[in-house]
C-alpha positions, -999 to +999 in steps of 0.1 A: +473+013-559+446+029-536+446+000-512+484+000-511+485+037-502+460+030-474+480+001-462+511+022-459+491+050-443+479+027-416+513+011-410+527+046-406+501+054-379+512+024-358+491-005-369+512-036-373+514-055-405+501-086-387+471-067-375+465-054-410+467-089-424+444-102-398+419-074-406+418-082-443+414-119-435+386-114-410+367-090-433+372-111-463+360-142-444+330-124-432+321-112-467+327-146-483+311-168-457+285-147-440+262-136-468+231-147-448+218-131-417+218-148-383+186-167-378+159-159-352+178-181-327+206-155-328+186-125-316+210-123-287+238-117-312+220-086-326+214-073-290+251-077-284+259-058-316+238-030-303+258-028-270+291-031-287+284-003-312+273+020-284+304+013-264+331+013-291+318+043-310+307+063-279+273+068-295+250+094-280+219+073-289+211+037-294+214+020-329+179+012-341+165-022-351+140-017-380+116-043-393+089-040-419+056-056-409+036-078-433+007-085-408-004-073-374+007-106-358+043-095-365+040-066-341+060-074-310+041-077-277+040-045-258+050-023-288+037+013-285+012+024-311+010+062-312-027+067-321-040+037-301-019+041-270-010+078-270-039+094-288-017+112-313+002+107-346+039+108-353+062+112-383+083+082-388+115+101-379+099+109-346+093+072-340+130+067-348+138+093-322+117+076-295+134+043-301+170+056-301+166+081-272+138+067-250+144+030-256+108+024-269+096-002-292+073+017-316+050+002-342+038+025-369+008+014-390-009+036-416-032+054-392-003+063-369+016+084-395+015+122-397+039+127-427+033+116-463+068+105-473+071+075-451+036+063-461+045+064-498+081+052-494+070+021-474+042+014-499+013+019-474-005+043-498-003+051-535+018+081-547-009+105-559-012+142-566+018+162-555+035+131-541+034+113-575+061+136-591+081+140-559+080+103-553+100+096-584+131+109-565+132+081-540+128+043-539+096+028-525+083-007-516+055-022-536+021-008-525+004-032-501+034-054-493+038-040-458+012-028-433+036-010-411+071-007-395+084-014-360+115+001-344+134-006-312+169-001-297+191-028-312+205-038-278+170-047-265+149-055-297+127-085-294+129-091-332+154-097-360+157-064-379+156-059-416+179-028-413+200-013-385+202+025-383+231+041-365+231+078-359+266+092-355+288+122-360+313+124-388+343+112-367+323+081-357+312+075-392+347+077-405+358+051-379+332+027-392+337+032-429+375+034-432+382-003-425+360-011-455+387+004-477+410-026-471+385-052-484+369-035-514+339-026-493+337+010-505+317-002-535+291-014-511+284+020-496+258+043-512+251+079-502+218+097-501+219+134-493+183+144-503+148+139-491+133+118-475+157+104-449+130+081-435+127+065-469+163+063-480+175+048-446+150+019-447+140+012-483+173+017-500+194-008-480+166-034-482+163-031-520+199-027-529+216-047-501+241-019-496+252+002-467+236+036-471+249+069-456+219+092-452+218+129-443+188+136-420+164+158-438+149+191-426+118+174-412+139+150-391+160+180-379+130+201-370+105+175-357+126+146-346+155+166-330+183+151-351+215+169-341+233+192-365+263+169-367+244+136-371+245+113-401+227+080-405+244+048-414+218+023-426+230-013-425+210-042-442+208-071-418+229-094-441+258-070-437+258-067-399+284-095-395+306-078-421+303-045-403+312-058-369+341-079-383+356-049-401+355-028-370+372-054-349+397-065-375+423-038-368+425-047-331+406-016-321+436+007-321+427+030-349+390+024-354+374+019-320+369+057-318+377+055-281+414+054-290+413+083-314+426+117-303+437+149-319+472+164-315+483+194-337+521+187-340+544+204-365+570+181-381+551+151-369+566+116-373+559+103-408+559+068-423+590+060-444+572+062-477+562+098-470+599+105-465+609+087-497+584+108-517+596+140-502+632+131-509+623+124-546+607+158-548+637+176-533+619+184-501+628+179-465+629+142-458+642+139-423 
C-alpha cells in the first residue's frame, strides 16, 4: 500500500510509468546482482561516482572516501600525517573537513588524534575510565584490528574506500533517499542522531552494511566547521552501486536535485487519485 501511494504520487508529479518501471528494475537489479563492491581495478568507477554526486546533488563539498588501515603499508603515498607533517594534532572530524573542503588525503594514526571518541570507536585504544560507560552508547571496532584511518575526496582517492561519507543539506538528502522507497530500500537506512558522529558514520555502516544518516555532533560543528544544515549520509562500499542506480533510475527528473524547484501555487494541479479521494470525501475535486 505504501509503495502504491508513492507510485501514484510520482506519476502525479510528472514521472512516466515507463520511467518508474525502469527505476524499479534498475534498482532491483543492482540490489540483486551487485552485492559485492567493485574490485581494485575499478578505482576509476569510484572516482567517477564522486564527480557525479557532486554534480547531480550540487554538493558544497566533496564526498569522502574512507578506509580503515590495518598496517602502515596501506597508507597511500603522499598522504598528510598531521603530527609528522604539520606538527599538530587533529580531531577526526577535522580530518574529514580537510578532505572534503581542501581535497587532502589525510592519514590519522593513533598519535595524530586529539579527541578520544574516534580513538575508542575505531579500536585504537581501550575504553577506560569515563569513556568506558560513554562508549557503551556507540559501536566500536575490535581493539587492535586497525592502526588508523585514511580519508580523501572520492573523486580523486587513490584507494578503494570502506565507506563513503556525503555531507548534504536536507533537500539533497531527500533526493538521495526517496528513490529507495520504490525498492524496499528504506529498511536498509539507519539513523544516528547522537554522539559521536565520527564513530557512527564509519563504524556503523561497516558493521551493519546499512546506509546510515548521521547528525554531525557538537564537536564536528564547533571544531570541524560542519554547517548548521548539514547531515551525513554514510554509504558502505557494497551499496555504492545501489545508490548510484537508484539516483539514475528515475531519469533524473525528480531526484537529480538540479531539476527541483519550489513554487507556492494555490489550487495546484493534482494527480487523479487525489481528486478521487476528495470527491469521495465530498470535497472539491476539480
